[in-house]
N, CA, C, O and CB atoms as a CASP TS submission, in Angstrom:
PFRMAT TS
TARGET T0000
AUTHOR 0000-0000-0000
METHOD Language model
MODEL 1
PARENT N/A
ATOM      1  N   MET     1       0.821  -1.189   0.000  1.00  0.00           N
ATOM      2  CA  MET     1      -0.002   0.004  -0.017  1.00  0.00           C
ATOM      3  C   MET     1       0.928   1.225  -0.040  1.00  0.00           C
ATOM      4  O   MET     1       1.991   1.196   0.581  1.00  0.00           O
ATOM      5  CB  MET     1      -0.969   0.041   1.218  1.00  0.00           C
ATOM      6  N   PRO     2       0.559   2.253  -0.718  1.00  0.00           N
ATOM      7  CA  PRO     2       1.297   3.486  -0.647  1.00  0.00           C
ATOM      8  C   PRO     2       1.135   4.163   0.737  1.00  0.00           C
ATOM      9  O   PRO     2       0.176   3.940   1.476  1.00  0.00           O
ATOM     10  CB  PRO     2       0.839   4.422  -1.764  1.00  0.00           C
ATOM     11  N   ALA     3       2.094   4.961   1.010  1.00  0.00           N
ATOM     12  CA  ALA     3       2.087   5.665   2.310  1.00  0.00           C
ATOM     13  C   ALA     3       0.843   6.521   2.512  1.00  0.00           C
ATOM     14  O   ALA     3       0.301   6.590   3.615  1.00  0.00           O
ATOM     15  CB  ALA     3       3.320   6.543   2.431  1.00  0.00           C
ATOM     16  N   GLY     4       0.397   7.169   1.447  1.00  0.00           N
ATOM     17  CA  GLY     4      -0.754   8.059   1.547  1.00  0.00           C
ATOM     18  C   GLY     4      -2.011   7.291   1.949  1.00  0.00           C
ATOM     19  O   GLY     4      -2.847   7.814   2.686  1.00  0.00           O
ATOM     20  N   ALA     5      -2.151   6.043   1.466  1.00  0.00           N
ATOM     21  CA  ALA     5      -3.258   5.229   1.801  1.00  0.00           C
ATOM     22  C   ALA     5      -3.288   4.888   3.277  1.00  0.00           C
ATOM     23  O   ALA     5      -4.342   4.900   3.912  1.00  0.00           O
ATOM     24  CB  ALA     5      -3.237   4.005   0.987  1.00  0.00           C
ATOM     25  N   LYS     6      -2.088   4.575   3.827  1.00  0.00           N
ATOM     26  CA  LYS     6      -1.966   4.296   5.258  1.00  0.00           C
ATOM     27  C   LYS     6      -2.320   5.421   6.060  1.00  0.00           C
ATOM     28  O   LYS     6      -2.982   5.262   7.086  1.00  0.00           O
ATOM     29  CB  LYS     6      -0.636   3.881   5.616  1.00  0.00           C
ATOM     30  N   VAL     7      -1.919   6.598   5.660  1.00  0.00           N
ATOM     31  CA  VAL     7      -2.191   7.841   6.466  1.00  0.00           C
ATOM     32  C   VAL     7      -3.751   8.067   6.454  1.00  0.00           C
ATOM     33  O   VAL     7      -4.363   8.351   7.483  1.00  0.00           O
ATOM     34  CB  VAL     7      -1.389   9.159   5.835  1.00  0.00           C
ATOM     35  N   SER     8      -4.335   7.927   5.261  1.00  0.00           N
ATOM     36  CA  SER     8      -5.799   8.229   5.226  1.00  0.00           C
ATOM     37  C   SER     8      -6.565   7.146   5.995  1.00  0.00           C
ATOM     38  O   SER     8      -7.605   7.433   6.588  1.00  0.00           O
ATOM     39  CB  SER     8      -6.329   8.314   3.732  1.00  0.00           C
ATOM     40  N   LEU     9      -6.066   5.917   5.991  1.00  0.00           N
ATOM     41  CA  LEU     9      -6.796   4.879   6.785  1.00  0.00           C
ATOM     42  C   LEU     9      -6.642   5.183   8.248  1.00  0.00           C
ATOM     43  O   LEU     9      -7.597   5.017   9.006  1.00  0.00           O
ATOM     44  CB  LEU     9      -6.269   3.431   6.481  1.00  0.00           C
ATOM     45  N   THR    10      -5.478   5.622   8.680  1.00  0.00           N
ATOM     46  CA  THR    10      -5.310   5.979  10.059  1.00  0.00           C
ATOM     47  C   THR    10      -6.177   7.136  10.508  1.00  0.00           C
ATOM     48  O   THR    10      -6.743   7.123  11.601  1.00  0.00           O
ATOM     49  CB  THR    10      -3.910   6.296  10.306  1.00  0.00           C
ATOM     50  N   ALA    11      -6.274   8.165   9.622  1.00  0.00           N
ATOM     51  CA  ALA    11      -7.164   9.286   9.905  1.00  0.00           C
ATOM     52  C   ALA    11      -8.619   8.830   9.980  1.00  0.00           C
ATOM     53  O   ALA    11      -9.386   9.288  10.827  1.00  0.00           O
ATOM     54  CB  ALA    11      -7.006  10.371   8.839  1.00  0.00           C
ATOM     55  N   LEU    12      -8.985   7.915   9.072  1.00  0.00           N
ATOM     56  CA  LEU    12     -10.386   7.468   9.068  1.00  0.00           C
ATOM     57  C   LEU    12     -10.644   6.666  10.363  1.00  0.00           C
ATOM     58  O   LEU    12     -11.710   6.817  10.960  1.00  0.00           O
ATOM     59  CB  LEU    12     -10.703   6.591   7.779  1.00  0.00           C
ATOM     60  N   ALA    13      -9.697   5.819  10.812  1.00  0.00           N
ATOM     61  CA  ALA    13      -9.919   5.049  12.050  1.00  0.00           C
ATOM     62  C   ALA    13     -10.015   6.018  13.232  1.00  0.00           C
ATOM     63  O   ALA    13     -10.844   5.801  14.115  1.00  0.00           O
ATOM     64  CB  ALA    13      -8.762   4.004  12.282  1.00  0.00           C
ATOM     65  N   ALA    14      -9.190   7.092  13.286  1.00  0.00           N
ATOM     66  CA  ALA    14      -9.242   8.026  14.409  1.00  0.00           C
ATOM     67  C   ALA    14     -10.565   8.748  14.402  1.00  0.00           C
ATOM     68  O   ALA    14     -11.161   8.997  15.450  1.00  0.00           O
ATOM     69  CB  ALA    14      -8.081   9.033  14.353  1.00  0.00           C
ATOM     70  N   CYS    15     -11.033   9.092  13.173  1.00  0.00           N
ATOM     71  CA  CYS    15     -12.327   9.827  13.084  1.00  0.00           C
ATOM     72  C   CYS    15     -13.475   8.927  13.595  1.00  0.00           C
ATOM     73  O   CYS    15     -14.360   9.402  14.307  1.00  0.00           O
ATOM     74  CB  CYS    15     -12.614  10.286  11.587  1.00  0.00           C
ATOM     75  N   VAL    16     -13.457   7.621  13.229  1.00  0.00           N
ATOM     76  CA  VAL    16     -14.487   6.719  13.634  1.00  0.00           C
ATOM     77  C   VAL    16     -14.443   6.539  15.152  1.00  0.00           C
ATOM     78  O   VAL    16     -15.495   6.483  15.788  1.00  0.00           O
ATOM     79  CB  VAL    16     -14.340   5.382  12.912  1.00  0.00           C
ATOM     80  N   CYS    17     -13.294   6.451  15.725  1.00  0.00           N
ATOM     81  CA  CYS    17     -13.171   6.325  17.165  1.00  0.00           C
ATOM     82  C   CYS    17     -13.732   7.525  17.837  1.00  0.00           C
ATOM     83  O   CYS    17     -14.444   7.383  18.831  1.00  0.00           O
ATOM     84  CB  CYS    17     -11.740   6.123  17.576  1.00  0.00           C
ATOM     85  N   CYS    18     -13.442   8.754  17.331  1.00  0.00           N
ATOM     86  CA  CYS    18     -13.968   9.972  17.912  1.00  0.00           C
ATOM     87  C   CYS    18     -15.480   9.990  17.833  1.00  0.00           C
ATOM     88  O   CYS    18     -16.135  10.379  18.800  1.00  0.00           O
ATOM     89  CB  CYS    18     -13.387  11.190  17.217  1.00  0.00           C
ATOM     90  N   VAL    19     -16.055   9.582  16.714  1.00  0.00           N
ATOM     91  CA  VAL    19     -17.505   9.624  16.502  1.00  0.00           C
ATOM     92  C   VAL    19     -18.141   8.632  17.530  1.00  0.00           C
ATOM     93  O   VAL    19     -19.101   8.963  18.227  1.00  0.00           O
ATOM     94  CB  VAL    19     -17.886   9.237  14.972  1.00  0.00           C
ATOM     95  N   LEU    20     -17.591   7.469  17.584  1.00  0.00           N
ATOM     96  CA  LEU    20     -18.134   6.487  18.500  1.00  0.00           C
ATOM     97  C   LEU    20     -18.119   6.931  19.966  1.00  0.00           C
ATOM     98  O   LEU    20     -19.082   6.726  20.705  1.00  0.00           O
ATOM     99  CB  LEU    20     -17.374   5.218  18.361  1.00  0.00           C
ATOM    100  N   THR    21     -17.001   7.546  20.363  1.00  0.00           N
ATOM    101  CA  THR    21     -16.952   8.002  21.747  1.00  0.00           C
ATOM    102  C   THR    21     -17.921   9.106  21.973  1.00  0.00           C
ATOM    103  O   THR    21     -18.562   9.168  23.022  1.00  0.00           O
ATOM    104  CB  THR    21     -15.569   8.451  22.123  1.00  0.00           C
ATOM    105  N   PHE    22     -18.053  10.031  20.964  1.00  0.00           N
ATOM    106  CA  PHE    22     -19.058  11.102  21.154  1.00  0.00           C
ATOM    107  C   PHE    22     -20.395  10.601  21.228  1.00  0.00           C
ATOM    108  O   PHE    22     -21.181  11.101  22.033  1.00  0.00           O
ATOM    109  CB  PHE    22     -19.008  12.085  20.094  1.00  0.00           C
ATOM    110  N   GLU    23     -20.764   9.579  20.402  1.00  0.00           N
ATOM    111  CA  GLU    23     -22.108   9.044  20.319  1.00  0.00           C
ATOM    112  C   GLU    23     -22.438   8.376  21.684  1.00  0.00           C
ATOM    113  O   GLU    23     -23.528   8.571  22.222  1.00  0.00           O
ATOM    114  CB  GLU    23     -22.234   8.017  19.113  1.00  0.00           C
ATOM    115  N   MET    24     -21.481   7.587  22.235  1.00  0.00           N
ATOM    116  CA  MET    24     -21.709   6.947  23.546  1.00  0.00           C
ATOM    117  C   MET    24     -21.946   7.977  24.641  1.00  0.00           C
ATOM    118  O   MET    24     -22.789   7.788  25.519  1.00  0.00           O
ATOM    119  CB  MET    24     -20.516   6.061  23.924  1.00  0.00           C
ATOM    120  N   PHE    25     -21.181   9.081  24.577  1.00  0.00           N
ATOM    121  CA  PHE    25     -21.338  10.172  25.533  1.00  0.00           C
ATOM    122  C   PHE    25     -22.724  10.776  25.352  1.00  0.00           C
ATOM    123  O   PHE    25     -23.474  10.923  26.316  1.00  0.00           O
ATOM    124  CB  PHE    25     -20.227  11.253  25.348  1.00  0.00           C
ATOM    125  N   TRP    26     -23.048  11.113  24.159  1.00  0.00           N
ATOM    126  CA  TRP    26     -24.286  11.757  23.793  1.00  0.00           C
ATOM    127  C   TRP    26     -25.530  10.909  24.210  1.00  0.00           C
ATOM    128  O   TRP    26     -26.501  11.423  24.765  1.00  0.00           O
ATOM    129  CB  TRP    26     -24.293  12.016  22.280  1.00  0.00           C
ATOM    130  N   VAL    27     -25.447   9.631  23.923  1.00  0.00           N
ATOM    131  CA  VAL    27     -26.537   8.761  24.263  1.00  0.00           C
ATOM    132  C   VAL    27     -26.756   8.748  25.779  1.00  0.00           C
ATOM    133  O   VAL    27     -27.884   8.852  26.260  1.00  0.00           O
ATOM    134  CB  VAL    27     -26.271   7.355  23.740  1.00  0.00           C
ATOM    135  N   SER    28     -25.647   8.617  26.518  1.00  0.00           N
ATOM    136  CA  SER    28     -25.795   8.607  27.972  1.00  0.00           C
ATOM    137  C   SER    28     -26.308   9.850  28.482  1.00  0.00           C
ATOM    138  O   SER    28     -27.015   9.830  29.489  1.00  0.00           O
ATOM    139  CB  SER    28     -24.547   8.319  28.632  1.00  0.00           C
ATOM    140  N   LEU    29     -26.011  11.003  27.861  1.00  0.00           N
ATOM    141  CA  LEU    29     -26.601  12.277  28.299  1.00  0.00           C
ATOM    142  C   LEU    29     -28.071  12.293  27.985  1.00  0.00           C
ATOM    143  O   LEU    29     -28.864  12.762  28.801  1.00  0.00           O
ATOM    144  CB  LEU    29     -25.904  13.476  27.633  1.00  0.00           C
ATOM    145  N   GLN    30     -28.468  11.791  26.818  1.00  0.00           N
ATOM    146  CA  GLN    30     -29.885  11.770  26.408  1.00  0.00           C
ATOM    147  C   GLN    30     -30.690  10.883  27.356  1.00  0.00           C
ATOM    148  O   GLN    30     -31.871  11.141  27.584  1.00  0.00           O
ATOM    149  CB  GLN    30     -30.031  11.263  24.939  1.00  0.00           C
ATOM    150  N   ARG    31     -30.061   9.832  27.916  1.00  0.00           N
ATOM    151  CA  ARG    31     -30.766   8.978  28.882  1.00  0.00           C
ATOM    152  C   ARG    31     -30.916   9.578  30.273  1.00  0.00           C
ATOM    153  O   ARG    31     -31.574   9.014  31.148  1.00  0.00           O
ATOM    154  CB  ARG    31     -30.055   7.682  29.001  1.00  0.00           C
ATOM    155  N   GLY    32     -30.275  10.761  30.457  1.00  0.00           N
ATOM    156  CA  GLY    32     -30.486  11.405  31.660  1.00  0.00           C
ATOM    157  C   GLY    32     -29.442  11.057  32.744  1.00  0.00           C
ATOM    158  O   GLY    32     -29.623  11.400  33.912  1.00  0.00           O
ATOM    159  N   LEU    33     -28.332  10.364  32.342  1.00  0.00           N
ATOM    160  CA  LEU    33     -27.285  10.024  33.298  1.00  0.00           C
ATOM    161  C   LEU    33     -26.519  11.277  33.681  1.00  0.00           C
ATOM    162  O   LEU    33     -26.363  12.197  32.878  1.00  0.00           O
ATOM    163  CB  LEU    33     -26.329   8.960  32.717  1.00  0.00           C
ATOM    164  N   ARG    34     -26.070  11.301  34.848  1.00  0.00           N
ATOM    165  CA  ARG    34     -25.244  12.462  35.308  1.00  0.00           C
ATOM    166  C   ARG    34     -23.821  12.242  34.727  1.00  0.00           C
ATOM    167  O   ARG    34     -23.379  11.108  34.542  1.00  0.00           O
ATOM    168  CB  ARG    34     -25.210  12.581  36.952  1.00  0.00           C
ATOM    169  N   PRO    35     -23.113  13.381  34.445  1.00  0.00           N
ATOM    170  CA  PRO    35     -21.740  13.296  33.956  1.00  0.00           C
ATOM    171  C   PRO    35     -20.796  12.555  34.880  1.00  0.00           C
ATOM    172  O   PRO    35     -19.824  11.964  34.410  1.00  0.00           O
ATOM    173  CB  PRO    35     -21.214  14.657  33.725  1.00  0.00           C
ATOM    174  N   GLU    36     -21.056  12.569  36.213  1.00  0.00           N
ATOM    175  CA  GLU    36     -20.225  11.836  37.168  1.00  0.00           C
ATOM    176  C   GLU    36     -20.371  10.343  36.855  1.00  0.00           C
ATOM    177  O   GLU    36     -19.385   9.609  36.923  1.00  0.00           O
ATOM    178  CB  GLU    36     -20.639  12.158  38.667  1.00  0.00           C
ATOM    179  N   ALA    37     -21.570   9.881  36.517  1.00  0.00           N
ATOM    180  CA  ALA    37     -21.773   8.443  36.263  1.00  0.00           C
ATOM    181  C   ALA    37     -20.974   8.043  34.991  1.00  0.00           C
ATOM    182  O   ALA    37     -20.368   6.976  34.896  1.00  0.00           O
ATOM    183  CB  ALA    37     -23.326   8.111  36.092  1.00  0.00           C
ATOM    184  N   VAL    38     -21.027   8.990  34.024  1.00  0.00           N
ATOM    185  CA  VAL    38     -20.277   8.714  32.802  1.00  0.00           C
ATOM    186  C   VAL    38     -18.741   8.586  33.103  1.00  0.00           C
ATOM    187  O   VAL    38     -18.062   7.690  32.603  1.00  0.00           O
ATOM    188  CB  VAL    38     -20.542   9.851  31.753  1.00  0.00           C
ATOM    189  N   GLU    39     -18.259   9.497  33.916  1.00  0.00           N
ATOM    190  CA  GLU    39     -16.833   9.488  34.267  1.00  0.00           C
ATOM    191  C   GLU    39     -16.508   8.193  35.036  1.00  0.00           C
ATOM    192  O   GLU    39     -15.468   7.564  34.835  1.00  0.00           O
ATOM    193  CB  GLU    39     -16.460  10.756  35.125  1.00  0.00           C
ATOM    194  N   ALA    40     -17.422   7.837  35.899  1.00  0.00           N
ATOM    195  CA  ALA    40     -17.147   6.579  36.692  1.00  0.00           C
ATOM    196  C   ALA    40     -17.087   5.316  35.803  1.00  0.00           C
ATOM    197  O   ALA    40     -16.313   4.385  36.029  1.00  0.00           O
ATOM    198  CB  ALA    40     -18.257   6.377  37.781  1.00  0.00           C
ATOM    199  N   ALA    41     -17.956   5.353  34.783  1.00  0.00           N
ATOM    200  CA  ALA    41     -17.938   4.188  33.902  1.00  0.00           C
ATOM    201  C   ALA    41     -16.771   4.137  33.022  1.00  0.00           C
ATOM    202  O   ALA    41     -16.409   3.064  32.538  1.00  0.00           O
ATOM    203  CB  ALA    41     -19.130   4.143  33.086  1.00  0.00           C
ATOM    204  N   ALA    42     -16.130   5.295  32.774  1.00  0.00           N
ATOM    205  CA  ALA    42     -14.950   5.241  31.940  1.00  0.00           C
ATOM    206  C   ALA    42     -13.749   4.828  32.768  1.00  0.00           C
ATOM    207  O   ALA    42     -13.742   5.014  33.985  1.00  0.00           O
ATOM    208  CB  ALA    42     -14.702   6.587  31.265  1.00  0.00           C
ATOM    209  N   PRO    43     -12.725   4.266  32.119  1.00  0.00           N
ATOM    210  CA  PRO    43     -11.524   3.840  32.855  1.00  0.00           C
ATOM    211  C   PRO    43     -10.834   5.044  33.479  1.00  0.00           C
ATOM    212  O   PRO    43     -10.805   6.101  32.850  1.00  0.00           O
ATOM    213  CB  PRO    43     -10.543   3.088  31.923  1.00  0.00           C
ATOM    214  N   PRO    44     -10.297   4.943  34.640  1.00  0.00           N
ATOM    215  CA  PRO    44      -9.693   6.057  35.301  1.00  0.00           C
ATOM    216  C   PRO    44      -8.424   6.496  34.538  1.00  0.00           C
ATOM    217  O   PRO    44      -7.730   5.685  33.925  1.00  0.00           O
ATOM    218  CB  PRO    44      -9.371   5.695  36.759  1.00  0.00           C
ATOM    219  N   PRO    45      -8.158   7.782  34.601  1.00  0.00           N
ATOM    220  CA  PRO    45      -6.885   8.195  33.923  1.00  0.00           C
ATOM    221  C   PRO    45      -5.677   7.706  34.623  1.00  0.00           C
ATOM    222  O   PRO    45      -5.791   7.351  35.796  1.00  0.00           O
ATOM    223  CB  PRO    45      -6.791   9.691  33.814  1.00  0.00           C
ATOM    224  N   PRO    46      -4.487   7.649  34.001  1.00  0.00           N
ATOM    225  CA  PRO    46      -3.315   7.072  34.609  1.00  0.00           C
ATOM    226  C   PRO    46      -2.803   7.877  35.842  1.00  0.00           C
ATOM    227  O   PRO    46      -2.022   7.370  36.647  1.00  0.00           O
ATOM    228  CB  PRO    46      -2.226   6.969  33.567  1.00  0.00           C
ATOM    229  N   GLU    47      -3.254   9.102  35.955  1.00  0.00           N
ATOM    230  CA  GLU    47      -2.832   9.917  37.084  1.00  0.00           C
ATOM    231  C   GLU    47      -3.543   9.534  38.434  1.00  0.00           C
ATOM    232  O   GLU    47      -3.042   9.773  39.532  1.00  0.00           O
ATOM    233  CB  GLU    47      -3.102  11.388  36.753  1.00  0.00           C
ATOM    234  N   ALA    48      -4.761   8.914  38.250  1.00  0.00           N
ATOM    235  CA  ALA    48      -5.565   8.679  39.497  1.00  0.00           C
ATOM    236  C   ALA    48      -4.897   7.786  40.474  1.00  0.00           C
ATOM    237  O   ALA    48      -4.884   8.124  41.658  1.00  0.00           O
ATOM    238  CB  ALA    48      -6.898   8.085  39.167  1.00  0.00           C
ATOM    239  N   PRO    49      -4.301   6.599  40.066  1.00  0.00           N
ATOM    240  CA  PRO    49      -3.662   5.710  41.013  1.00  0.00           C
ATOM    241  C   PRO    49      -2.547   6.401  41.781  1.00  0.00           C
ATOM    242  O   PRO    49      -2.387   6.160  42.978  1.00  0.00           O
ATOM    243  CB  PRO    49      -3.121   4.501  40.300  1.00  0.00           C
ATOM    244  N   SER    50      -1.782   7.246  41.128  1.00  0.00           N
ATOM    245  CA  SER    50      -0.653   7.904  41.858  1.00  0.00           C
ATOM    246  C   SER    50      -1.227   8.889  42.851  1.00  0.00           C
ATOM    247  O   SER    50      -0.604   9.098  43.892  1.00  0.00           O
ATOM    248  CB  SER    50       0.337   8.643  40.868  1.00  0.00           C
ATOM    249  N   GLN    51      -2.351   9.499  42.611  1.00  0.00           N
ATOM    250  CA  GLN    51      -2.917  10.442  43.545  1.00  0.00           C
ATOM    251  C   GLN    51      -3.428   9.667  44.744  1.00  0.00           C
ATOM    252  O   GLN    51      -3.280  10.115  45.882  1.00  0.00           O
ATOM    253  CB  GLN    51      -4.043  11.278  42.891  1.00  0.00           C
ATOM    254  N   ARG    52      -4.025   8.515  44.505  1.00  0.00           N
ATOM    255  CA  ARG    52      -4.541   7.717  45.628  1.00  0.00           C
ATOM    256  C   ARG    52      -3.428   7.224  46.531  1.00  0.00           C
ATOM    257  O   ARG    52      -3.566   7.174  47.753  1.00  0.00           O
ATOM    258  CB  ARG    52      -5.340   6.531  45.113  1.00  0.00           C
ATOM    259  N   ARG    53      -2.313   6.858  45.896  1.00  0.00           N
ATOM    260  CA  ARG    53      -1.186   6.373  46.721  1.00  0.00           C
ATOM    261  C   ARG    53      -0.616   7.465  47.625  1.00  0.00           C
ATOM    262  O   ARG    53      -0.143   7.188  48.727  1.00  0.00           O
ATOM    263  CB  ARG    53      -0.074   5.827  45.823  1.00  0.00           C
ATOM    264  N   LYS    54      -0.669   8.724  47.137  1.00  0.00           N
ATOM    265  CA  LYS    54      -0.046   9.789  47.901  1.00  0.00           C
ATOM    266  C   LYS    54      -0.916  10.076  49.160  1.00  0.00           C
ATOM    267  O   LYS    54      -0.368  10.421  50.207  1.00  0.00           O
ATOM    268  CB  LYS    54       0.125  11.083  47.011  1.00  0.00           C
ATOM    269  N   THR    55      -2.281   9.936  49.067  1.00  0.00           N
ATOM    270  CA  THR    55      -3.074  10.233  50.254  1.00  0.00           C
ATOM    271  C   THR    55      -3.079   9.160  51.240  1.00  0.00           C
ATOM    272  O   THR    55      -3.712   9.287  52.288  1.00  0.00           O
ATOM    273  CB  THR    55      -4.434  10.530  49.899  1.00  0.00           C
TER
END
């Protein structure tokens, strides 16, 4: 495959991931879930465990 095709495929994959993430978030908002519940359902950021260890 030419390099240009690989770049466009990568961009397309990133776009699809963004759309899917946004749709999941939007659907959860439409269902009336609180943003805190959405954040709790998402995997914690890598910084969270280090903050818990410090306290």
